[in-house]
N, CA, C and O of each residue as an XYZ file, in Angstrom:
636
protein
N       0.826     -1.183      0.000
C       0.000      0.000      0.000
C       0.868      1.243      0.000
O       1.932      1.278      0.618
N       0.402      2.250     -0.695
C       1.113      3.514     -0.741
C       0.699      4.374      0.437
O      -0.401      4.228      0.969
N       1.580      5.261      0.837
C       1.254      6.233      1.865
C       1.421      7.613      1.264
O       2.459      7.919      0.678
N       0.404      8.446      1.408
C       0.432      9.796      0.874
C       0.426     10.788      2.024
O      -0.145     10.522      3.082
N       1.053     11.912      1.816
C       1.036     12.991      2.803
C       0.759     14.280      2.051
O       1.625     15.145      1.917
N      -0.454     14.386      1.572
C      -0.852     15.563      0.792
C       0.200     15.912     -0.253
O       0.466     17.087     -0.507
N       0.791     14.898     -0.851
C       1.735     15.110     -1.925
C       3.145     15.448     -1.491
O       3.988     15.722     -2.346
N       3.438     15.442     -0.201
C       4.776     15.808      0.278
C       5.383     14.660      1.070
O       4.658     13.894      1.706
N       6.699     14.533      1.039
C       7.344     13.543      1.892
C       7.072     13.850      3.362
O       6.875     15.010      3.726
N       7.061     12.825      4.203
C       6.713     12.971      5.613
C       7.560     14.016      6.328
O       7.039     14.714      7.198
N       8.822     14.152      6.007
C       9.696     15.102      6.689
C       9.362     16.553      6.413
O       9.757     17.432      7.178
N       8.629     16.826      5.314
C       8.299     18.192      4.940
C       7.067     18.726      5.665
O       6.790     19.923      5.603
N       6.345     17.882      6.331
C       5.084     18.291      6.944
C       5.325     18.811      8.350
O       5.920     18.115      9.172
N       4.865     20.038      8.642
C       5.081     20.624      9.956
C       3.869     20.482     10.856
O       4.022     20.427     12.076
N       2.670     20.421     10.293
C       1.471     20.292     11.117
C       1.195     18.817     11.407
O       1.808     17.926     10.821
N       0.259     18.584     12.325
C      -0.094     17.213     12.663
C      -0.782     16.550     11.485
O      -1.402     17.210     10.651
N      -0.660     15.239     11.434
C      -1.299     14.500     10.362
C      -2.029     13.297     10.939
O      -1.797     12.895     12.079
N      -2.913     12.734     10.129
C      -3.679     11.539     10.495
C      -3.590     10.538      9.361
O      -3.411     10.910      8.201
N      -3.718      9.261      9.705
C      -3.697      8.208      8.702
C      -5.079      7.577      8.599
O      -5.759      7.352      9.600
N      -5.471      7.299      7.365
C      -6.766      6.691      7.101
C      -6.613      5.500      6.175
O      -5.846      5.544      5.212
N      -7.350      4.428      6.470
C      -7.514      3.329      5.525
C      -8.596      3.790      4.566
O      -9.679      4.188      4.997
N      -8.318      3.740      3.276
C      -9.271      4.276      2.318
C      -9.939      3.173      1.511
O      -9.419      2.064      1.380
N     -11.092      3.507      0.981
C     -11.859      2.585      0.152
C     -12.773      3.402     -0.752
O     -12.986      4.596     -0.546
N     -13.303      2.719     -1.757
C     -14.160      3.352     -2.751
C     -15.578      2.800     -2.611
O     -15.785      1.593     -2.493
N     -16.543      3.713     -2.628
C     -17.955      3.352     -2.712
C     -18.566      4.268     -3.767
O     -18.528      5.492     -3.637
N     -19.126      3.667     -4.810
C     -19.776      4.411     -5.888
C     -18.831      5.448     -6.503
O     -19.255      6.559     -6.825
N     -17.559      5.090     -6.666
C     -16.586      5.953     -7.307
C     -16.032      7.067     -6.427
O     -15.247      7.889     -6.900
N     -16.419      7.110     -5.171
C     -15.978      8.175     -4.273
C     -15.022      7.614     -3.219
O     -15.198      6.490     -2.750
N     -14.004      8.410     -2.848
C     -12.985      7.986     -1.896
C     -13.424      8.295     -0.468
O     -13.736      9.440     -0.141
N     -13.445      7.268      0.378
C     -13.787      7.391      1.793
C     -12.633      6.865      2.624
O     -11.787      6.124      2.124
N     -12.597      7.248      3.894
C     -11.555      6.759      4.784
C     -12.052      6.597      6.202
O     -13.007      7.246      6.630
N     -11.376      5.708      6.926
C     -11.620      5.462      8.344
C     -10.276      5.509      9.038
O      -9.285      4.999      8.516
N     -10.236      6.115     10.209
C      -9.002      6.190     10.997
C      -8.365      4.810     11.036
O      -9.011      3.832     11.412
N      -7.112      4.732     10.653
C      -6.417      3.458     10.513
C      -6.380      2.682     11.832
O      -6.305      1.453     11.819
N      -6.430      3.377     12.962
C      -6.387      2.699     14.262
C      -7.688      1.966     14.598
O      -7.712      1.139     15.510
N      -8.766      2.260     13.871
C     -10.053      1.598     14.113
C     -10.295      0.436     13.166
O     -11.273     -0.297     13.314
N      -9.404      0.263     12.191
C      -9.550     -0.823     11.221
C      -8.779     -2.029     11.728
O      -7.571     -1.961     11.956
N      -9.492     -3.134     11.901
C      -8.861     -4.367     12.368
C      -8.214     -5.104     11.209
O      -7.089     -5.590     11.322
N      -8.936     -5.186     10.083
C      -8.375     -5.844      8.907
C      -9.229     -5.572      7.686
O     -10.363     -5.103      7.787
N      -8.660     -5.875      6.529
C      -9.350     -5.754      5.251
C      -9.319     -7.136      4.626
O      -8.264     -7.766      4.556
N     -10.486     -7.618      4.167
C     -10.554     -8.968      3.621
C     -11.394     -8.997      2.352
O     -12.112     -8.050      2.030
N     -11.282    -10.107      1.649
C     -12.205    -10.409      0.561
C     -13.576    -10.657      1.195
O     -13.676    -10.807      2.413
N     -14.613    -10.699      0.389
C     -15.949    -10.950      0.945
C     -15.990    -12.251      1.737
O     -15.404    -13.258      1.341
N     -16.688    -12.206      2.853
C     -16.830    -13.366      3.718
C     -18.274    -13.867      3.654
O     -19.176    -13.128      3.257
N     -18.486    -15.119      4.044
C     -19.840    -15.669      4.042
C     -20.682    -14.931      5.074
O     -20.268    -14.745      6.219
N     -21.872    -14.513      4.647
C     -22.767    -13.740      5.493
C     -23.984    -14.593      5.840
O     -24.601    -15.200      4.964
N     -24.321    -14.632      7.133
C     -25.559    -15.272      7.582
C     -26.631    -14.201      7.587
O     -26.552    -13.239      8.351
N     -27.641    -14.369      6.731
C     -28.679    -13.361      6.567
C     -29.536    -13.227      7.825
O     -29.740    -14.183      8.572
N     -30.025    -12.016      8.028
C     -30.955    -11.717      9.126
C     -32.217    -11.159      8.475
O     -32.221    -10.019      8.009
N     -33.270    -11.941      8.440
C     -34.477    -11.599      7.687
C     -35.155    -10.316      8.155
O     -35.714     -9.593      7.331
N     -35.123    -10.013      9.448
C     -35.873     -8.863      9.963
C     -35.025     -7.596     10.084
O     -35.515     -6.573     10.562
N     -33.793     -7.648      9.669
C     -32.890     -6.489      9.783
C     -33.177     -5.471      8.680
O     -33.701     -5.831      7.626
N     -32.836     -4.205      8.918
C     -32.952     -3.196      7.860
C     -32.099     -3.593      6.655
O     -31.138     -4.348      6.804
N     -32.437     -3.092      5.459
C     -31.735     -3.504      4.231
C     -30.224     -3.255      4.243
O     -29.487     -3.988      3.583
N     -29.745     -2.251      4.967
C     -28.304     -1.986      4.971
C     -27.529     -2.993      5.803
O     -26.311     -3.103      5.660
N     -28.216     -3.733      6.676
C     -27.548     -4.790      7.440
C     -27.636     -6.065      6.616
O     -28.704     -6.657      6.461
N     -26.492     -6.468      6.097
C     -26.443     -7.624      5.208
C     -26.499     -8.941      5.969
O     -26.829     -9.979      5.396
N     -26.174     -8.900      7.274
C     -26.204    -10.102      8.099
C     -25.040    -10.112      9.067
O     -24.485     -9.071      9.418
N     -24.685    -11.319      9.492
C     -23.579    -11.509     10.430
C     -22.487    -12.326      9.766
O     -22.763    -13.200      8.944
N     -21.242    -12.035     10.128
C     -20.124    -12.845      9.645
C     -19.372    -13.395     10.848
O     -19.351    -12.795     11.922
N     -18.757    -14.549     10.639
C     -17.926    -15.169     11.664
C     -16.480    -14.966     11.242
O     -16.008    -15.572     10.280
N     -15.790    -14.108     11.969
C     -14.406    -13.778     11.661
C     -13.513    -14.470     12.682
O     -13.178    -13.908     13.725
N     -13.139    -15.703     12.357
C     -12.295    -16.511     13.252
C     -12.835    -16.529     14.690
O     -12.100    -16.307     15.652
N     -14.143    -16.801     14.802
C     -14.760    -16.927     16.114
C     -15.353    -15.648     16.665
O     -16.052    -15.683     17.677
N     -15.093    -14.513     16.022
C     -15.699    -13.250     16.433
C     -16.852    -12.935     15.490
O     -16.715    -13.059     14.273
N     -17.992    -12.526     16.053
C     -19.155    -12.201     15.241
C     -19.155    -10.706     14.941
O     -18.995     -9.876     15.836
N     -19.339    -10.379     13.658
C     -19.390     -8.983     13.223
C     -20.666     -8.757     12.416
O     -21.125     -9.645     11.698
N     -21.220     -7.580     12.543
C     -22.377     -7.185     11.747
C     -21.874     -6.657     10.408
O     -21.040     -5.753     10.364
N     -22.384     -7.227      9.317
C     -21.991     -6.810      7.974
C     -22.933     -5.702      7.503
O     -24.150     -5.881      7.456
N     -22.347     -4.556      7.155
C     -23.120     -3.389      6.746
C     -22.765     -3.031      5.313
O     -21.597     -2.824      4.984
N     -23.775     -2.960      4.468
C     -23.579     -2.522      3.084
C     -23.610     -1.005      3.029
O     -24.656     -0.394      3.245
N     -22.461     -0.389      2.739
C     -22.420      1.075      2.717
C     -23.262      1.657      1.583
O     -23.826      2.740      1.738
N     -23.357      0.970      0.460
C     -24.219      1.466     -0.627
C     -25.664      1.585     -0.135
O     -26.326      2.590     -0.397
N     -26.148      0.578      0.566
C     -27.515      0.607      1.080
C     -27.663      1.662      2.175
O     -28.653      2.394      2.205
N     -26.688      1.739      3.066
C     -26.735      2.716      4.152
C     -26.766      4.141      3.604
O     -27.468      4.998      4.141
N     -26.012      4.393      2.546
C     -25.931      5.723      1.935
C     -27.065      5.993      0.945
O     -27.159      7.094      0.402
N     -27.924      5.002      0.706
C     -29.025      5.184     -0.233
C     -28.586      5.220     -1.684
O     -29.236      5.858     -2.513
N     -27.491      4.543     -2.003
C     -26.966      4.508     -3.365
C     -27.493      3.292     -4.106
O     -27.955      2.332     -3.489
N     -27.424      3.333     -5.439
C     -27.854      2.192     -6.233
C     -26.894      1.026     -6.013
O     -25.702      1.216     -5.771
N     -27.436     -0.171     -6.103
C     -26.623     -1.369     -5.908
C     -25.818     -1.652     -7.163
O     -26.267     -1.383     -8.278
N     -24.626     -2.195     -6.972
C     -23.748     -2.551     -8.076
C     -23.321     -3.994     -7.863
O     -22.314     -4.270     -7.211
N     -24.087     -4.891     -8.413
C     -23.825     -6.319     -8.211
C     -22.613     -6.804     -9.000
O     -22.111     -7.898     -8.743
N     -22.132     -6.002     -9.964
C     -21.013     -6.439    -10.784
C     -19.683     -6.344    -10.050
O     -18.780     -7.147    -10.284
N     -19.563     -5.353     -9.153
C     -18.306     -5.196     -8.417
C     -18.197     -6.232     -7.318
O     -19.149     -6.468     -6.574
N     -17.025     -6.851     -7.221
C     -16.770     -7.745     -6.104
C     -16.557     -6.868     -4.879
O     -15.692     -5.992     -4.878
N     -17.330     -7.100     -3.860
C     -17.249     -6.286     -2.660
C     -16.060     -6.718     -1.805
O     -15.709     -7.896     -1.737
N     -15.463     -5.740     -1.167
C     -14.401     -5.988     -0.201
C     -14.965     -5.678      1.179
O     -16.008     -5.037      1.305
N     -14.272     -6.134      2.199
C     -14.744     -5.972      3.563
C     -13.701     -5.245      4.392
O     -12.535     -5.639      4.427
N     -14.133     -4.171      5.065
C     -13.289     -3.435      5.998
C     -13.840     -3.730      7.394
O     -14.934     -3.285      7.743
N     -13.080     -4.477      8.182
C     -13.526     -4.869      9.520
C     -13.004     -3.846     10.516
O     -11.801     -3.599     10.606
N     -13.935     -3.254     11.265
C     -13.597     -2.193     12.221
C     -14.054     -2.582     13.615
O     -15.053     -3.279     13.793
N     -13.301     -2.118     14.595
C     -13.678     -2.360     15.983
C     -13.804     -1.012     16.667
O     -12.886     -0.192     16.647
N     -14.969     -0.802     17.274
C     -15.215      0.431     18.005
C     -16.084      0.105     19.206
O     -17.125     -0.540     19.082
N     -15.643      0.559     20.364
C     -16.359      0.300     21.617
C     -16.662     -1.187     21.788
O     -17.777     -1.542     22.170
N     -15.716     -2.044     21.519
C     -15.848     -3.496     21.624
C     -16.907     -4.089     20.707
O     -17.328     -5.229     20.905
N     -17.344     -3.329     19.708
C     -18.286     -3.819     18.707
C     -17.516     -4.011     17.413
O     -16.750     -3.142     16.998
N     -17.727     -5.151     16.784
C     -17.067     -5.466     15.524
C     -18.069     -5.277     14.393
O     -19.130     -5.901     14.385
N     -17.730     -4.415     13.438
C     -18.584     -4.235     12.268
C     -17.751     -4.461     11.011
O     -16.551     -4.193     10.976
N     -18.420     -4.955      9.996
C     -17.776     -5.250      8.725
C     -18.456     -4.405      7.657
O     -19.634     -4.604      7.361
N     -17.721     -3.469      7.083
C     -18.267     -2.577      6.075
C     -18.005     -3.155      4.683
O     -16.858     -3.428      4.328
N     -19.062     -3.339      3.900
C     -18.926     -3.837      2.539
C     -18.735     -2.647      1.621
O     -19.589     -1.763      1.553
N     -17.616     -2.622      0.915
C     -17.247     -1.501      0.047
C     -16.954     -2.045     -1.348
O     -16.806     -3.252     -1.535
N     -16.872     -1.138     -2.330
C     -16.625     -1.580     -3.706
C     -15.180     -2.022     -3.902
O     -14.927     -3.106     -4.428
N     -14.236     -1.191     -3.482
C     -12.813     -1.476     -3.655
C     -12.034     -0.904     -2.484
O     -12.486      0.021     -1.809
N     -10.868     -1.465     -2.256
C      -9.979     -0.992     -1.201
C      -8.963     -0.042     -1.805
O      -8.448     -0.280     -2.897
N      -8.679      1.040     -1.086
C      -7.667      1.993     -1.524
C      -6.383      1.794     -0.748
O      -6.090      0.698     -0.271
N      -5.623      2.865     -0.629
C      -4.350      2.847      0.075
C      -4.521      3.434      1.471
O      -5.573      3.979      1.802
N      -3.484      3.316      2.279
C      -3.430      4.070      3.529
C      -2.945      5.459      3.157
O      -1.912      5.618      2.506
N      -3.703      6.463      3.579
C      -3.341      7.854      3.264
C      -3.039      8.597      4.550
O      -3.751      8.464      5.545
N      -1.994      9.366      4.515
C      -1.662     10.250      5.625
C      -1.928     11.662      5.142
O      -1.384     12.098      4.127
N      -2.777     12.378      5.884
C      -3.169     13.722      5.465
C      -2.901     14.713      6.582
O      -2.943     14.368      7.763
N      -2.626     15.939      6.194
C      -2.349     17.002      7.142
C      -3.654     17.538      7.719
O      -4.631     17.725      6.995
N      -3.663     17.780      9.016
C      -4.853     18.315      9.678
C      -5.248     19.675      9.112
O      -6.425     20.032      9.155
N      -4.304     20.438      8.588
C      -4.683     21.755      8.067
C      -5.473     21.661      6.762
O      -5.983     22.671      6.278
N      -5.580     20.458      6.188
C      -6.390     20.246      4.986
C      -7.794     19.751      5.308
O      -8.553     19.409      4.400
N      -8.152     19.707      6.602
C      -9.472     19.234      7.025
C     -10.508     20.342      6.888
O     -10.233     21.510      7.164
N     -11.706     19.951      6.457
C     -12.842     20.872      6.405
C     -14.095     20.137      6.874
O     -14.196     18.920      6.720
N     -15.053     20.878      7.450
C     -16.323     20.249      7.821
C     -17.000     19.663      6.581
O     -16.706     20.058      5.453
N     -17.899     18.728      6.807
C     -18.622     18.110      5.706
C     -19.440     19.171      4.969
O     -20.252     19.862      5.584
N     -19.231     19.305      3.659
C     -19.988     20.308      2.898
C     -21.491     20.011      2.909
O     -21.908     18.853      2.881
N     -22.289     21.072      2.952
C     -23.747     20.929      2.945
C     -24.258     20.396      1.616
O     -25.395     19.931      1.535
N     -23.446     20.454      0.583
C     -23.876     19.991     -0.739
C     -23.856     18.468     -0.872
O     -24.357     17.926     -1.857
N     -23.285     17.783      0.104
C     -23.257     16.315      0.063
C     -24.632     15.789      0.461
O     -25.274     16.313      1.371
N     -25.063     14.763     -0.225
C     -26.355     14.134      0.032
C     -26.521     13.909      1.541
O     -25.642     13.319      2.170
N     -27.636     14.370      2.134
C     -27.837     14.211      3.578
C     -27.776     12.755      4.052
O     -27.384     12.495      5.190
N     -28.160     11.802      3.189
C     -28.102     10.388      3.563
C     -26.663      9.933      3.791
O     -26.423      8.992      4.547
N     -25.707     10.594      3.143
C     -24.290     10.278      3.319
C     -23.675     11.193      4.376
O     -22.902     10.738      5.219
N     -24.014     12.470      4.331
C     -23.457     13.465      5.256
C     -23.653     13.058      6.713
O     -22.798     13.341      7.552
N     -24.763     12.401      7.023
C     -25.051     11.924      8.374
C     -23.930     11.051      8.929
O     -23.694     11.032     10.137
N     -23.239     10.328      8.049
C     -22.230      9.359      8.469
C     -20.803      9.856      8.252
O     -19.863      9.061      8.260
N     -20.636     11.163      8.059
C     -19.303     11.714      7.808
C     -18.844     12.618      8.938
O     -19.647     13.276      9.600
N     -17.512     12.634      9.146
C     -16.890     13.549     10.107
C     -16.437     14.829      9.427
O     -16.379     15.884     10.059
N     -16.119     14.744      8.153
C     -15.610     15.875      7.397
C     -14.849     15.380      6.190
O     -14.922     14.203      5.836
N     -14.107     16.292      5.552
C     -13.348     15.943      4.358
C     -11.937     16.516      4.444
O     -11.684     17.504      5.134
N     -11.038     15.871      3.732
C      -9.666     16.354      3.591
C      -9.411     16.622      2.120
O      -9.774     15.817      1.263
N      -8.787     17.754      1.830
C      -8.354     18.060      0.470
C      -6.990     17.407      0.277
O      -6.078     17.609      1.079
N      -6.856     16.630     -0.781
C      -5.579     16.007     -1.111
C      -5.281     16.296     -2.574
O      -6.159     16.748     -3.309
N      -4.067     16.041     -2.995
C      -3.723     16.218     -4.406
C      -4.479     15.235     -5.289
O      -4.677     15.490     -6.477
N      -4.903     14.107     -4.710
C      -5.635     13.096     -5.459
C      -7.119     13.410     -5.532
O      -7.834     12.778     -6.309
N      -7.609     14.371     -4.746
C      -9.030     14.701     -4.720
C      -9.506     14.931     -3.293
O      -8.763     15.437     -2.452
N     -10.735     14.560     -3.035
C     -11.351     14.745     -1.724
C     -11.458     13.399     -1.019
O     -11.941     12.424     -1.596
N     -11.007     13.352      0.221
C     -11.141     12.170      1.066
C     -12.254     12.448      2.061
O     -12.128     13.340      2.900
N     -13.347     11.689      1.976
C     -14.476     11.826      2.894
C     -14.280     10.867      4.063
O     -14.127      9.662      3.864
N     -14.286     11.405      5.288
C     -14.002     10.600      6.469
C     -15.313     10.096      7.070
O     -16.222     10.871      7.367
N     -15.384      8.781      7.240
C     -16.560      8.124      7.795
C     -16.514      8.170      9.322
O     -15.458      7.979      9.927
N     -17.663      8.423      9.933
C     -17.809      8.390     11.382
C     -18.400      7.043     11.789
O     -19.584      6.787     11.570
N     -17.573      6.185     12.380
C     -18.072      4.898     12.844
C     -19.078      5.075     13.974
O     -19.999      4.270     14.109
N     -18.916      6.116     14.786
C     -19.883      6.392     15.857
C     -21.274      6.628     15.276
O     -22.264      6.149     15.829
N     -21.357      7.352     14.179
C     -22.651      7.608     13.531
C     -23.268      6.316     13.011
O     -24.481      6.123     13.093
N     -22.437      5.442     12.481
C     -22.944      4.153     11.989
C     -23.476      3.326     13.153
O     -24.536      2.711     13.044
N     -22.743      3.308     14.273
C     -23.227      2.575     15.448
C     -24.534      3.148     15.972
O     -25.427      2.395     16.360
N     -24.659      4.474     15.989
C     -25.917      5.098     16.433
C     -27.071      4.689     15.528
O     -28.179      4.438     16.000
N     -26.806      4.623     14.222
C     -27.847      4.214     13.271
C     -28.246      2.759     13.503
O     -29.425      2.414     13.429
N     -27.258      1.908     13.785
C     -27.556      0.509     14.115
C     -28.460      0.433     15.345
O     -29.461     -0.285     15.346
N     -28.102      1.175     16.386
C     -28.898      1.185     17.615
C     -30.325      1.679     17.343
O     -31.301      1.108     17.830
N     -30.418      2.754     16.553
C     -31.720      3.370     16.283
C     -32.626      2.427     15.484
O     -33.799      2.256     15.815
N     -32.072      1.821     14.433
C     -32.911      1.021     13.539
C     -33.127     -0.412     14.016
O     -34.033     -1.095     13.538
N     -32.312     -0.862     14.942
C     -32.430     -2.248     15.404
C     -32.995     -2.348     16.816
O     -33.071     -3.443     17.374
N     -33.389     -1.227     17.395
C     -33.917     -1.242     18.769
C     -35.330     -1.758     18.795
O     -35.937     -1.842     19.863
């Protein structure tokens, strides 16, 4: 995996930086704090849950640990793309294991905090709800996912 630092070598950066595991959903670049990502895998077998909301694809068994599989396309209200082989980003937050189904895996990116901006109001509200903000990079815009928001949505819709 490549590491980017807003187009500059690590020694040239004076402000604080953060690292994100990146992935693509519907052609757009998203990221999650690298410290919250447990692993990235090929698609795993999912046990369906008939009464769950459509964005919950089911449960997966990850070497004895149970994780909730969440389809980000469904969560974001995007059209389904059955042609793309989905990848899985397994995250751990507050002792909860979730598996995010994404279109493709990107690189680990290191970005400068001075390139951070709040989530623009022009982003679809169905997606904006699950974002922390965006980073401007030489490669484009990196949209940062809020795992806390996803957990709140799970609690709200599954209560």
